[in-house]
matplotlib code that plots the C-alpha trace (Angstrom):
import matplotlib.pyplot as plt

x = [5.5, 8.9, 10.8, 14.1, 16.5, 15.4, 11.7, 12.1, 11.2, 8.3, 6.2, 4.3, 0.5, -1.7, -3.2, 0.1, 0.9, -2.5, -2.1, 1.3, 0.5, -2.6, -0.7, 1.8, -1.1, -2.5, 0.8, 3.1, 3.1, 5.7, 5.7, 7.5, 11.0, 9.6, 7.5, 10.6, 12.2, 9.1, 9.1, 12.8, 12.2, 9.1, 9.9, 13.7, 14.6, 11.4, 9.8, 13.0, 11.0, 13.9, 17.5, 18.9, 20.5, 17.3, 15.4, 17.9, 17.6, 13.8, 13.8, 16.1, 13.7, 10.7, 12.6, 13.1, 9.6, 6.8, 4.3, 4.3, 7.6, 6.6, 3.4, 5.4, 8.0, 5.1, 3.6, 7.0, 7.5, 4.0, 4.7, 8.0, 6.3, 3.0, 2.8, 0.2, -2.4, 0.3, 1.0, -2.7, -3.0, 0.0, -1.4, -4.9, -3.7, -1.4, -3.8, -7.3, -6.8, -5.7, -8.1, -11.1, -10.1, -9.8, -13.1, -14.9, -13.2, -14.5, -18.0, -18.3, -16.8, -19.5, -21.4, -18.8, -18.0, -14.3, -14.1, -15.7, -14.3, -11.0, -9.8, -10.2, -8.1, -5.5, -5.3, -4.7, -1.8, -0.2, 0.0, 2.4, 4.8, 4.5, 5.3, 8.1, 9.6, 9.4, 11.0, 13.8, 14.6, 14.4, 16.5, 19.3, 19.3, 18.4, 19.4, 22.5, 24.8, 24.5, 23.5, 20.8, 19.6, 19.4, 17.2, 15.0, 14.6, 13.9, 11.3, 9.5, 9.4, 8.1, 5.5, 4.2, 4.3, 2.5, 0.1, -1.1, -0.5, 1.2, 3.7, 4.7, 5.2, 7.3, 9.4, 10.1, 10.9, 13.2, 15.1, 15.6, 17.1, 19.4, 20.5, 21.0, 23.7, 25.1, 25.2, 26.9, 29.7, 27.3, 25.6, 26.0, 28.8, 28.0, 24.3, 23.1, 21.8, 18.2, 18.7, 15.0, 13.9, 10.7, 8.6, 9.8, 7.0, 4.3, 6.2, 6.1, 2.4, 2.1, 4.3, 2.4, -0.9, 0.5, 1.4, -1.8, -4.0, -1.9, -2.5, -6.1, -7.7, -7.0, -7.9, -11.2, -12.1, -13.7, -16.0, -17.1, -19.7, -18.9, -17.4, -16.3, -14.4, -12.8, -11.9, -10.3, -8.3, -7.1, -6.0, -4.4, -2.4, -1.4, -0.3, 1.7, 3.6, 4.5, 8.2, 9.4, 6.8, 3.5, 4.0, 4.8, 1.3, -0.1, 0.4, -0.8, -4.0, -4.6, -4.5, -6.9, -9.5, -9.6, -9.4, -12.0, -14.3, -14.9, -13.9, -12.7, -9.1, -10.0, -11.5, -8.3, -5.9, -7.9, -7.9, -4.1, -3.6, -5.7, -3.8, -0.7, -2.4, -3.2, -0.8, -0.1, 0.6, 0.0, -1.6, -4.8, -5.3, -7.0, -9.6, -10.6, -10.7, -12.9, -15.3, -15.4, -16.2, -18.3, -19.2, -18.4, -18.1, -15.8, -13.6, -13.3, -12.5, -10.0, -8.2, -8.0, -7.0, -4.1, -2.5, -3.0, 0.0, 2.2, 0.9, 1.5, 5.0, 6.4, 5.3, 6.5, 9.9, 11.3, 13.0, 14.6, 15.8, 19.3, 19.9, 18.6, 20.6, 23.8, 23.0, 24.9, 22.8, 19.6, 20.9, 22.0, 18.5, 17.1, 19.3, 17.9, 14.3, 14.8, 16.1, 13.0, 10.7, 12.1, 11.2, 7.7, 7.1, 8.5, 6.0, 3.2, 4.4, 3.6, 0.4, -1.9, -0.5, 0.8, -1.7, -4.7, -3.5, -1.5, -3.6, -2.4, 0.5, -1.2, -1.4, 2.3, 3.2, 1.2, 3.0, 6.3, 5.4, 4.3, 7.5, 9.6, 7.8, 8.4, 12.0, 13.5, 11.6, 11.0, 7.4, 5.4, 3.3, 0.0, 0.6, 1.5, -1.7, -3.8, -2.0, -2.5, -6.2, -6.6, -4.6, -6.6, -9.8, -8.4, -7.2, -10.6, -12.4, -10.2, -10.1]
y = [2.2, 2.0, -1.2, -2.7, -4.2, -7.7, -6.7, -5.3, -8.6, -9.4, -6.9, -7.9, -8.1, -6.5, -9.9, -11.5, -8.5, -8.8, -12.6, -12.3, -9.3, -10.9, -14.1, -11.9, -10.0, -13.3, -14.7, -11.8, -11.7, -10.1, -6.4, -4.2, -5.7, -9.2, -8.0, -6.8, -10.2, -11.9, -9.4, -10.0, -13.8, -13.5, -10.6, -10.9, -14.6, -16.4, -14.0, -12.2, -9.1, -6.9, -7.5, -7.1, -3.7, -2.2, -3.7, -2.4, 1.1, 0.9, -0.2, 2.7, 5.2, 3.8, 3.9, 7.6, 8.5, 9.0, 6.2, 2.4, 1.3, -2.3, -1.1, 1.5, -1.1, -3.2, -0.2, 0.6, -3.0, -3.1, 0.2, -1.2, -4.4, -3.1, 0.7, 2.6, -0.3, -2.6, -0.2, -0.1, -3.9, -4.4, -2.1, -3.6, -7.2, -6.6, -4.4, -5.9, -9.1, -7.3, -4.3, -6.7, -8.7, -5.5, -4.1, -7.3, -7.2, -3.6, -4.6, -7.5, -5.5, -2.9, -2.6, -4.5, -3.3, -2.6, -2.3, -5.7, -7.8, -9.5, -10.6, -7.0, -5.8, -8.4, -6.6, -3.3, -4.9, -6.5, -3.1, -2.1, -4.9, -4.3, -0.6, -1.2, -3.7, -1.1, 1.6, -0.7, -1.8, 1.7, 3.2, 0.8, 1.8, 5.5, 6.8, 4.7, 7.6, 10.4, 13.2, 11.2, 9.8, 13.4, 14.4, 11.4, 12.3, 15.9, 14.8, 12.6, 15.4, 18.0, 15.5, 14.8, 18.4, 19.8, 17.1, 17.9, 16.8, 20.1, 19.8, 16.5, 18.0, 20.8, 18.2, 16.4, 19.6, 20.8, 17.6, 17.7, 21.2, 20.0, 17.0, 19.3, 21.2, 18.5, 15.1, 15.6, 13.2, 10.3, 9.9, 7.0, 8.0, 5.4, 5.2, 2.6, 3.9, 3.3, 2.3, 2.4, 5.3, 7.2, 10.0, 13.0, 15.2, 12.7, 12.2, 16.0, 15.9, 13.2, 15.2, 18.4, 16.6, 15.2, 18.7, 20.3, 17.8, 18.2, 21.9, 21.9, 19.4, 21.4, 24.7, 23.4, 21.4, 24.4, 25.1, 21.6, 20.3, 16.6, 14.1, 12.0, 15.0, 15.6, 11.9, 12.1, 15.2, 13.6, 10.3, 11.8, 14.1, 11.2, 9.1, 12.0, 12.9, 9.5, 8.8, 5.5, 3.0, 1.7, 1.9, 5.6, 6.2, 5.4, 8.8, 10.7, 8.7, 8.7, 12.5, 12.6, 10.1, 9.8, 13.5, 14.2, 11.9, 9.6, 6.5, 5.8, 5.2, 1.6, 1.0, 2.5, 0.3, -2.8, -2.4, -1.6, -4.9, -6.8, -5.2, -7.1, -10.5, -10.0, -10.2, -7.2, -3.5, -2.1, 1.0, -1.0, -0.2, 2.8, 0.5, -0.6, 3.0, 4.1, 1.2, 1.8, 5.5, 5.8, 2.3, 0.8, 4.1, 5.4, 2.3, 2.9, 6.6, 6.1, 3.3, 5.3, 8.5, 7.1, 5.2, 7.9, 10.0, 6.9, 6.2, 9.7, 9.9, 6.6, 7.3, 10.9, 10.4, 7.4, 9.5, 11.9, 9.5, 8.9, 12.7, 13.3, 10.5, 12.1, 15.4, 15.2, 17.8, 15.9, 12.6, 14.5, 15.9, 12.4, 11.2, 13.9, 13.1, 9.4, 10.2, 12.3, 9.6, 7.3, 10.0, 10.4, 6.7, 6.6, 9.3, 7.2, 4.2, 6.3, 8.0, 6.5, 2.9, 2.5, 4.8, 3.0, -0.6, -0.9, -0.2, -2.9, -5.4, -8.2, -6.0, -5.2, -8.9, -9.8, -7.0, -8.3, -11.8, -10.5, -8.5, -11.5, -13.7, -11.1, -10.1, -13.1, -16.1, -14.4, -15.6, -14.3, -11.2, -13.0, -15.8, -13.3, -11.3, -14.5, -15.5, -12.0, -11.9, -15.4, -14.4, -11.2, -13.3, -15.7, -12.8, -11.1, -14.4, -15.1, -11.6]
z = [-19.3, -17.6, -18.0, -17.1, -19.6, -18.9, -19.4, -22.9, -24.5, -22.2, -20.4, -17.4, -17.0, -14.4, -13.6, -12.7, -10.5, -8.8, -8.2, -6.7, -4.5, -3.2, -2.3, -0.4, 1.3, 2.6, 3.9, 4.8, 8.6, 10.8, 9.9, 7.3, 7.7, 7.2, 4.3, 2.5, 2.9, 1.4, -1.4, -2.3, -2.3, -4.5, -6.9, -7.2, -6.6, -7.9, -10.4, -11.4, -12.2, -11.1, -10.0, -6.5, -7.3, -8.4, -5.5, -3.0, -4.3, -4.4, -0.7, 0.1, -1.5, 0.4, 3.7, 3.2, 2.1, 4.6, 4.6, 4.8, 3.3, 2.3, 0.6, -1.3, -2.4, -3.7, -5.6, -7.1, -8.3, -9.7, -11.6, -12.9, -14.1, -15.5, -15.3, -13.3, -13.4, -12.1, -9.2, -8.4, -8.6, -6.4, -3.7, -3.8, -3.7, -0.8, 1.2, 0.8, 2.9, 6.1, 5.5, 5.2, 8.3, 10.4, 9.1, 10.0, 13.5, 14.0, 12.8, 15.2, 18.1, 17.9, 21.2, 23.2, 26.7, 26.7, 30.5, 31.1, 28.3, 29.3, 25.9, 24.5, 27.5, 26.5, 23.1, 24.8, 26.8, 23.8, 22.2, 25.0, 24.1, 20.3, 20.5, 23.1, 20.6, 17.8, 20.0, 21.0, 17.4, 15.9, 18.7, 18.0, 14.4, 14.4, 17.9, 18.7, 19.6, 22.2, 19.8, 18.0, 21.3, 22.6, 19.6, 20.3, 24.0, 23.2, 20.6, 23.1, 25.7, 23.2, 21.8, 25.3, 26.4, 23.3, 22.2, 18.7, 15.1, 14.2, 17.2, 15.8, 12.4, 14.0, 15.9, 12.6, 10.7, 13.6, 13.7, 9.9, 10.3, 13.1, 11.0, 7.9, 9.8, 12.1, 10.5, 7.1, 7.9, 8.6, 5.2, 2.8, 0.4, -2.3, -2.9, -5.4, -8.7, -9.9, -13.5, -14.7, -16.9, -15.9, -17.3, -15.2, -16.3, -15.2, -12.0, -11.3, -11.7, -9.0, -6.7, -7.3, -6.6, -3.3, -2.0, -3.4, -1.5, 1.6, 1.7, 0.3, 2.7, 5.9, 4.2, 3.0, 6.1, 8.1, 5.1, 4.5, 6.9, 6.5, 9.0, 6.0, 4.6, 8.0, 8.1, 4.7, 5.7, 9.0, 7.4, 4.3, 6.5, 8.8, 5.8, 4.4, 7.6, 9.0, 8.9, 10.1, 9.2, 10.4, 14.2, 14.0, 12.6, 16.0, 17.7, 14.7, 14.3, 18.1, 18.0, 15.1, 15.9, 19.7, 20.5, 17.8, 19.7, 16.7, 18.8, 22.3, 23.4, 24.3, 20.9, 19.3, 21.2, 20.8, 17.1, 17.1, 19.0, 16.5, 13.6, 14.8, 14.2, 10.5, 7.5, 5.2, 6.0, 9.5, 7.8, 7.3, 11.0, 9.3, 7.9, 11.4, 12.6, 9.7, 10.3, 14.1, 13.7, 10.5, 9.2, 5.9, 4.0, 6.7, 6.3, 2.5, 2.9, 5.7, 3.8, 0.5, 2.3, 4.3, 1.4, -1.2, -0.2, -0.4, -3.9, -5.1, -3.5, -4.8, -8.4, -8.2, -6.4, -8.4, -11.2, -8.8, -6.1, -7.3, -7.5, -4.0, -2.4, -3.6, -1.7, 1.6, 3.3, 2.3, 3.8, 6.9, 7.4, 7.1, 10.0, 12.2, 11.2, 11.9, 15.4, 16.1, 14.9, 17.6, 20.2, 18.8, 19.0, 22.6, 23.6, 22.1, 24.2, 27.3, 26.0, 25.0, 25.0, 28.5, 30.2, 28.8, 29.1, 32.3, 35.5, 37.9, 38.5, 36.5, 33.4, 33.7, 34.2, 31.0, 29.1, 30.3, 29.1, 25.7, 25.4, 26.2, 23.7, 21.0, 21.9, 23.5, 22.0, 18.6, 18.5, 15.5, 16.5, 15.5, 18.1, 20.8, 20.1, 20.4, 23.6, 25.2, 24.3, 25.9, 28.9, 29.3, 29.3, 32.0, 34.2, 33.9, 34.9, 38.0, 39.3]

ax = plt.figure().add_subplot(projection="3d")
ax.plot(x, y, z, "-o")
ax.set_aspect("equal")
plt.show()
């Protein structure tokens, strides 16, 4: 089991990892950036399981990898503290509270009329504000100059013009190639070193398994007559190809589950709005989708499938991260990819979010109020979600 210098005298237990991660899973509201703040306070300042330098490099790795950054940081810390069982305990503890809440939401929502229920429409509207906030914040970081903004705009246009999962993959790959040749001068010249020893052979096994499953599921899907296998393929691929955090999974999952006819667009956006009100990772939106489409078994399959790529990647990439971060071309490609991610999320803001939620001036006014509460008044997303649902009910009653 990998340990830091300070852990050589006392190795951690799986139980303490589970307890700490579960407490964070119950209390960590506010999205991935807020999660990272909670993690630093708990794991670095209070528990002292790792130092600031190691934590900073672990965060940098997880920001680069596809998947939910905060969940991957938790997995990495669990692995550092208590090996593979610790990584599993960290993921379960942080994930189960929000996954269970969204599964129950989907269960009680079954049979609801989305066109007649005002509070559900309020959830569709708040999704507009939440995604707009995400686009705004990411654009300031990843598309703040004319060339990266141009990549973002081109990515949005291509994503809307050619709506499919593979077109989004092509956009990300193309942006990486552009960045590879164009942004070498923009990379971080002094990356922090990860000082924890890992078994590189075992890590290679995790990475190989990641790529084998990514290739095997789509190849086997036409020959396996099972909706659950198709669900596993769709959600594993979505979890493996999402760069930029939880909000960016929205267009990939919408393409997979709505166009496949598993759930309606209104069901999709209502669940996405509800996902803003619970603590923990936004990727547990997959739990809601699995439940809405296929019941309890679907919820389990969707949750495991969307998080599995992150699990394999974080355990596989840790030993090689310091070497990769010193490759200027690699860092340059990442700059181009991040710019494209902004464009993909911008496209999702229009379709399906805006097109499904905004149908009259009152909807637009409510979206503006939600956006102001998030951006100007800095209200917690959970409060804004509850407000929007209540406002949607009132608007439906008076109109």
